[in-house]
C-alpha positions in Angstrom: 0.0 0.4 0.2 1.0 3.4 -1.0 2.0 5.9 1.9 -0.8 8.4 2.3 -0.3 12.0 1.8 -0.2 13.1 5.5 2.5 10.7 6.2 4.4 12.1 3.1 3.8 15.5 4.7 4.8 14.3 8.1 8.3 12.7 6.5 8.9 16.4 4.8 8.1 18.5 7.6 10.5 16.2 10.0 10.3 16.9 13.6 12.2 19.5 15.0 14.9 21.4 13.1 17.1 19.7 10.5 19.6 22.3 11.1 22.4 21.3 13.2 23.2 23.5 15.9 23.5 23.4 19.7 23.4 20.1 21.5 22.6 19.3 24.7 26.1 19.2 26.2 26.6 22.3 24.6 23.5 24.0 26.0 24.4 23.0 29.9 27.8 24.4 29.0 26.3 27.8 28.5 24.1 27.5 31.4 26.8 26.4 33.9 28.4 30.1 33.0 24.9 32.2 32.8 22.4 30.5 34.9 21.9 33.0 38.0 20.5 30.2 40.2 23.8 28.1 40.0 25.9 30.7 40.5 24.0 31.5 43.4 24.8 28.4 44.6 28.6 28.4 43.7 28.5 31.6 45.8 26.9 29.9 48.7 29.3 27.3 48.3 32.6 29.3 48.3 31.2 31.1 51.7 30.1 28.0 53.5 33.6 26.4 53.4 34.7 29.3 55.0 32.9 28.1 58.5 35.8 25.4 59.1 38.8 27.6 59.3 36.5 30.3 61.2 35.9 27.4 63.6 39.7 26.2 63.8 40.6 29.9 64.6 39.0 29.2 67.9 42.0 26.9 69.4 44.7 28.7 67.3 46.8 31.7 69.0 45.2 35.1 69.3 47.9 38.1 69.2 46.9 41.7 70.0 49.2 44.9 69.8 48.6 47.8 71.2 49.9 51.6 71.4 49.0 54.4 73.5 50.6 57.6 73.6 49.3 60.7 76.1 50.6 64.2 76.8 50.1 64.8 80.6 50.5 68.5 82.2 51.2 68.2 86.0 50.4 71.4 87.9 53.2 71.9 90.7 52.8 74.3 93.8 56.4 74.6 94.4 58.0 74.7 91.0 56.7 75.5 87.4 54.0 73.3 85.9 55.4 70.4 84.4 54.5 68.7 80.7 55.5 65.5 79.8 54.8 62.7 77.1 53.8 59.0 77.8 53.8 56.2 75.8 53.0 52.5 76.0 53.4 49.7 73.8 51.9 46.2 74.4 51.7 42.9 72.9 49.2 40.0 74.1 49.3 36.5 73.3 46.5 34.0 74.1 46.7 30.4 73.4 43.7 28.4 74.1 44.8 25.2 75.9 41.5 23.4 76.8 37.9 25.1 75.6 35.8 22.2 74.5 33.1 24.3 73.1 35.7 25.4 70.5 36.9 22.0 69.8 33.2 20.7 69.3 32.7 24.0 66.9 35.6 22.6 64.8 33.7 19.2 64.2 30.4 21.1 63.9 32.0 22.9 60.9 33.6 20.0 59.4 29.8 18.5 59.1 28.9 22.3 58.0 31.0 22.2 55.0 29.9 18.6 54.4 26.5 19.9 53.8 27.9 22.7 51.8 29.2 20.6 49.5 26.3 18.2 49.3 24.1 21.2 48.6 26.2 22.4 45.6 26.4 19.0 44.0 22.4 18.9 44.2 22.6 22.1 42.8 24.8 20.7 40.0 22.5 18.2 39.3 19.6 20.3 39.7 21.1 22.3 36.8 21.2 19.2 34.3 17.7 18.2 34.8 16.4 21.9 34.6 18.8 22.0 31.1 17.1 18.8 29.8 13.9 19.9 30.6 14.1 23.4 29.0 16.0 21.5 25.7 13.2 19.2 25.1 10.6 21.7 25.9 11.9 23.4 23.0 12.5 20.3 20.9 8.9 19.2 21.5 7.5 22.7 20.8 9.1 22.8 17.5 7.4 19.3 17.0 4.2 20.6 17.9 4.6 23.4 15.3 5.7 21.1 12.3 2.9 18.6 13.0 0.5 21.3 13.3 1.9 22.7 9.7 1.6 19.2 8.3 -1.6 18.6 9.7 -3.1 21.9 8.3 -1.7 21.4 4.8 -3.4 18.0 4.9 -6.7 19.4 6.2 -6.6 22.3 3.3 -6.1 19.2 0.3 -9.3 17.9 2.1 -11.4 20.8 2.1 -10.2 21.8 -1.3 -11.2 18.0 -2.4 -14.3 18.4 -0.5 -15.5 21.7 -2.4 -14.4 19.7 -5.7 -17.0 17.2 -4.9 -19.5 19.2 -4.0 -19.4 21.2 -7.2 -19.9 18.0 -9.3 -22.3 16.6 -6.8 -20.4 13.4 -5.6 -20.7 14.8 -2.1 -22.8 17.0 0.0 -22.5 20.3 1.8 -21.8 18.4 5.1 -18.3 17.2 3.7 -17.3 20.6 3.0 -18.2 22.1 6.0 -16.7 19.4 7.8 -13.4 20.0 6.2 -13.6 23.5 6.6 -14.1 23.1 10.9 -11.0 20.9 11.0 -9.1 23.3 8.9 -10.1 26.2 11.2 -9.5 24.5 14.2 -5.7 23.5 13.0 -5.4 26.9 12.0 -5.8 27.7 15.6 -4.0 24.8 16.8 -0.9 26.2 14.8 -1.2 29.4 16.3 -1.0 28.1 20.3 1.7 25.7 19.2 4.0 28.8 17.6 3.3 30.8 20.6 4.0 28.3 23.0 7.4 27.3 21.1 8.2 31.2 21.6 7.5 31.0 25.5 9.9 27.6 25.4 12.8 29.3 23.6 12.5 32.2 25.7 12.5 30.1 28.9 15.9 28.0 27.4 17.2 31.6 26.7 16.5 32.6 30.4 18.6 29.5 31.3 21.6 30.2 29.2 21.8 34.2 28.9 21.8 34.1 25.3 19.1 33.5 22.4 18.9 29.5 21.7 20.2 28.4 18.7 18.8 25.6 16.3 19.0 22.6 18.3 20.1 19.1 17.6 16.6 17.2 17.7 16.1 13.4 18.7 16.6 10.5 16.8 14.1 8.3 15.6 14.0 5.9 16.4 15.1 6.3 20.0 17.0 3.4 21.7 15.3 2.7 24.8 17.2 1.0 27.9 16.1 -0.5 31.3 17.4 1.1 34.3 20.6 -0.4 35.9 20.7 -2.0 38.1 16.9 -3.8 37.0 15.5 -4.3 41.0 13.9 -1.1 42.4 15.1 -2.3 45.6 18.3 -2.1 44.7 17.9 1.7 43.6 16.4 2.5 47.0 19.1 0.8 48.7 22.1 2.6 47.0 20.2 6.0 47.5 20.5 5.6 51.4 24.4 6.0 50.8 24.6 8.4 47.6 21.8 10.4 48.0 22.9 14.1 48.7 19.8 15.1 50.7 20.2 12.0 53.0 23.9 12.9 53.3 22.5 16.6 54.4 20.0 15.5 56.7 22.5 13.1 58.5 25.0 15.7 59.0 22.3 18.0 60.6 21.9 15.2 62.9 25.6 15.0 63.9 25.8 18.6 63.9 23.0 18.5 66.4 24.4 15.5 68.4 27.4 17.8 68.8 25.6 20.8 70.0 24.6 18.8 73.0 28.1 18.6 73.9 28.7 22.2 72.9 26.1 22.9 75.3 27.4 21.2 78.5 30.7 22.7 77.7 29.2 25.3 79.9 30.0 23.0 82.8 33.6 22.7 82.0 36.7 24.7 83.2 38.5 26.9 80.4 42.5 27.0 80.1 44.3 29.6 78.6 48.0 30.3 77.7 48.6 33.9 78.2 51.9 36.0 77.3 52.2 39.7 77.6 55.0 42.1 76.8 54.5 45.8 77.4 57.0 48.9 77.1 56.7 52.1 78.9 58.4 55.2 78.3 58.1 58.0 80.9 59.9 60.8 81.9 62.0 60.9 85.2 59.5 63.2 87.5 61.8 62.8 90.2 64.7 64.7 88.7 62.9 66.0 86.1 65.8 65.1 83.7 65.6 62.2 81.3 63.3 59.9 80.3 62.5 56.4 82.1 61.9 53.3 79.9 60.6 50.3 81.1 60.2 46.6 79.4 57.9 44.4 81.5 56.8 40.5 80.0 54.6 37.9 81.7 53.7 34.4 80.7 50.9 32.6 82.8 48.1 30.3 82.7 44.8 31.1 83.5 42.0 28.6 84.5 38.3 29.8 84.8 36.0 27.4 86.5 31.9 27.7 85.9 30.3 27.6 89.1 26.5 28.5 88.4 25.2 30.3 85.5 21.7 31.1 86.9 20.6 27.7 85.3 21.1 28.8 81.6 23.6 26.1 80.9 20.6 23.3 82.0 18.8 24.8 80.0 20.8 24.9 76.8 21.6 21.0 77.2 18.0 20.7 77.5 17.1 22.7 74.2 20.3 20.8 72.3 18.7 17.5 73.1 14.9 18.4 71.9 16.9 19.9 68.8 18.6 16.9 68.6 15.6 14.6 68.4 14.1 16.9 65.9 17.0 16.4 63.8 16.7 12.9 63.8 13.2 12.9 62.7 14.2 15.3 59.8 16.7 12.4 58.8 13.9 10.0 58.9 11.9 12.1 56.8 14.4 12.8 54.5 15.1 8.9 53.8 11.5 8.3 53.5 11.1 11.1 50.6 14.3 10.1 49.0 13.2 6.5 49.0 9.5 7.4 47.3 11.1 9.7 45.2 13.4 6.9 43.5 10.6 4.3 43.5 8.5 6.9 41.6 11.5 7.8 39.4 12.1 3.9 38.7 8.3 3.3 37.8 8.4 6.5 35.8 11.2 5.3 33.6 9.7 1.4 33.3 6.4 2.6 32.5 7.9 5.6 30.3 9.4 2.6 28.0 6.4 0.6 27.6 4.5 4.0 27.0 6.7 4.9 24.1 6.8 1.1 22.5 2.9 1.0 22.9 2.6 4.8 21.1 5.1 3.3 18.2 2.9 0.5 17.4 -0.5 2.7 17.8 1.3 5.3 15.3 2.0 2.5 12.9 -1.9 1.4 13.4 -3.1 4.9 13.3 -1.4 5.0 9.8 -2.6 1.7 8.2 -6.1 2.7 9.5 -5.6 6.1 7.5 -4.7 4.3 4.5 -7.6 1.7 4.6 -10.0 4.9 5.2 -8.7 6.5 2.5 -9.2 3.6 0.3 -12.8 2.6 1.8 -13.5 6.5 0.6 -12.7 5.9 -3.0 -14.5 2.9 -3.3 -17.8 4.5 -1.6 -17.9 2.6 1.8 -16.4 5.3 4.3 -16.8 9.4 4.3 -14.4 12.1 3.8 -15.2 12.9 7.4 -13.9 9.6 8.3 -10.6 10.8 6.9 -10.5 13.6 8.8 -10.9 11.6 11.9 -8.3 9.0 11.1 -6.0 11.9 10.0 -6.2 13.6 13.3 -5.9 10.5 15.1 -2.5 9.9 13.3 -1.4 13.7 14.3 -2.2 13.1 17.8 -0.5 9.6 17.8 2.4 11.4 16.9 2.6 14.4 19.4 2.1 11.3 22.4 5.0 9.5 20.8 6.9 12.6 20.9 5.7 13.9 24.4 6.5 10.3 25.7 10.3 10.1 24.4 11.2 13.2 25.7 9.8 12.2 29.0 11.4 8.8 29.0 14.8 11.1 28.6 14.1 13.2 31.1 12.9 10.5 33.8 16.1 8.5 33.5 18.2 12.0 34.3 15.5 12.4 37.6 15.6 9.0 38.6 19.5 9.2 39.0 19.1 12.6 40.4 16.6 11.4 43.0 19.4 8.4 43.7 22.2 11.2 44.1 24.2 9.6 41.7 23.5 11.9 38.1 26.5 13.1 36.9 27.9 15.0 33.7 28.5 11.9 32.3 24.8 10.9 32.5 24.0 13.9 30.3 26.4 12.9 28.0 24.3 9.7 27.3 21.2 11.5 26.5 23.2 14.0 24.4 23.9 10.6 22.3 20.2 10.2 21.7 20.0 13.2 19.6 20.9 13.7 15.8 19.7 12.3 12.8 19.4 8.4 13.0 
C-alpha cells in the first residue's frame, strides 16, 4: 500500500529543526556559566566552606598589639608646671589550651562544610535536569509546530477536494463544512503551538543567557534502555548512601549531636596560656631630667571554672537535646522522601519505556487505519469525515509519542538525580540520543 499524503507531509516536515546547532551538552555548558541560580549556589558554596577555618581559629593563638601615647600636664605649687609625654606599647598573646566548646565547634564546622558540598552537588544535578527540561521543551514545541503545519496542509487538501466533489455532485455540503471546521481548528492549533514554541525558547534563553540556536533534534527511532540495576529495591538501598539530600540531613543530625556536647561545655573549665610584653616610656619625674624606659614581660596560665550560671547551661542542654530529636526525625523523613522519589522515578522510567513502545505500535496502526480509510472512501464505503478523523488520530498519536520519548529521557535523569548518582556522563549519554538517526 502506498503511503498516504499525510505520512509524506510528516516526513517532509520532519520533527524539530533539520539544521544542526547546539546539542544538549553544549547548552548545559552555557547554562553552567550563565544560570543565576547555579552561580548563586556556587557563591553559597564558597561562603559555606569558610566555616571550617573560622572554627579552627578558636583554637589557634590570638595576638593583639596595642599602643598609646598621652600628653600630660603636672601642676606643681613649688615649681613651674611640668608637661610630659607618656608612651606605652604592648603585645598580648592568648593560646587556648582547653576550651571544649571550641573543639566541638570544629567538628560541627566539618559537618557544615560537608552539607555545603552536598548542597552544591545537588545544585549541579538540578542544573542538569533543568537544562534537559528546557532543551526538550523547545524540541517538543518545534515538533508540535511541524505537526500542526503538516496537519493544516493535509486538511487544506481535504477541504479543496471536498469543495470539488460538492461542485460535481459527488459529495454533500456536510463534507465541505466538516473539512472547513477541521481546517479552522488546525489553524488555531498552529497559532497556539507557535506561541508555545516562543515561550519555551524564551525559557531556554533565560537559562543560558543568550538566544537559543537551532537545536540538535532527537533520533528516530529512539533507543530505549531499562534502568540499571534492574530491581527497584537496589535503587532504593543505594540511594540511602548516595543521596546528597540524605547526606545533608545526616550531617544535620550529627551537628545537633555535637551541639549537645557544646552546651554541656558550659559546665567545663577553660584553660588559656597568656603571654604579654609591655614597653613604657615616661619622663623622670623625680629629677625632671631624662626619661625612664621599662620593659615588662609576663607568661601565665589562667583557669576559669564555671560555678553557677543561673541555670542557663542546663537550659541550653535541654534545648540541644530537643533539637537533636528533631534532627533525627528530619533525617528519617528525608530518607523516606528520597526512597519514595527513587521508587517513583524508577516506575516513571519503566512505564515510560512501555508507553513509548505502545505509542510506536499505535502510530503504525493509526497510519494503516488512515490508509484503509482513504481506500474505503475511494470505493464509497467510508466518508470524507472518516478520513479527517483518521488523519487527526495520526497527528495526535505522533504528538503523544514525541512527548513520551522526551519524558522517558527526562525521567532517566530524574531517577539518577533522586538517587544522588546523576553526573555529567549521564547527560552525555542522553546527548547521544540526539542527531539524525
